[in-house]
C-alpha positions, 0 to 999 in steps of 0.5 A: 714345953718338955726339955729337949736334947739333940743328936747332931751327926755330920754327913762328912764321913762314916760315923765312928765309934766315938760318934755313936758312943755320944749319940747312944749316951744322949739317947739313954739320958734323954729316955731316962730323964724324960727329955724329947730328942731331936735328930738334927743333921749338920750338913753345912759342910757340903764339900765333904757331904756324901749321900752314903754318909747320910745313909750311914747315919740313919742305918746306924741309929736304927740298928742300935734302936736309937729313936727320936721325937723330932726330925727327918725319917730318912735321907729323902725327907732330910734333904727335902725339909731338914737340911741346914741349907733350909735355915740360911735365913736364920744364920745370916741375920745373926752374922749381920747383927754381929758384924753391925755390932763390931763383933767380927772382922774380915780375915784373908789368912790361909791355914798355912799362914796361921800354922807358920805364925803359931805352931799350935795351930790356932789363930793369933789375930793377924788381920784383927786391925787391918779393916779388910773388905768384908766381901773380898774373895777368900775372906772369912769373918772372924770373932773379934774377942780373944777373952771372955768370962763365961758361965756354963751349967753342967747336966745337973744345973750347977754353974761354973765360971770359965774363960774362953779357950785360946783356940776359940779366940778369933774363931771363924763364923763365916767361911771363905766360901761365904757359908755360916761356920759350925759355931754360929750354925750350931748355936742358932739351930740349938736356939731355934729348936729350943734345945735345953740339954746338950751332950758332947765329947769333952773335946767340944767343951771349947765349942760350948764356951765359944757358943755361949760367948756368941749367944751373950753377944746376940743377947740370946739369954735362953742358951745360957740356961742350957745344961751341958755334959762333956763326956770322956772320949773313946781313944784309939792308940791313945788318940781321939777318933776323928773323921778328918783323920780317917777314924775307922767306920763303925758300921754297927748295922753290919758288925755285931761285935761293934754293937756289943763293944759299944754297949760294954763301953757305955755300961762301963762309963755308967758304972753298970754291972755286966750283962746288958746286950742292947741299948734298951737293956742298958736303959732298963738297968740305969732306970733301976740303978 
């Protein structure tokens, strides 16, 4: 089977230029190196889901010429066949296995309580030894471990040894609403779809390590063979772009300047000479570089 990467947008806001930089870079590297591409839209957060955000994903990819080999051809097929809601029977057994292994604990802490106990905003394990009931209202399931040594392969296959970052200690794996959290759903999807290469912004490097730790606990050895590329972030006024902080929508399908800026940013990142005006021209340039 051919190696495979994925585009994994979330319909929780309009795509910003940082999202599209990552997707375009994934596409360029995949088409250069002969990887298959999956479009996997992560819609587990249905509270923030909007139909217009889903439509924005397809329009943005199409306007840039980002095609893919597997995945939905539009919003209707996505909702009918590809939504993460269709894969609940994959996520819940993994959560149950972790619970039975003693790798999880129940937690009722609110975000306010967490921030009050730690100004840096990550959880310190308040409920770790309380043995709270699993199914009580407003109860999250958290990862028990606070430390781990993990091996991560880079894009070229070189291995490095890393510690689990402190913000990933006791991460939430099932939300208070009873749904699989990002770290478990993303991991199980990547295993299910046999992903071999992952491109992410460097802000998601802690998530890569967290998912490696979960995969190790589940004995999903194939995920330990995945090749990762964590690219620098596009910044706005020195800060990373974020949907949760209202980063401006790129809307490249309606803004020629936004498309051109994205191409120039990718060319600079790949150390290519000026000239290419489209992703397809950039692909030709990196194939001959």
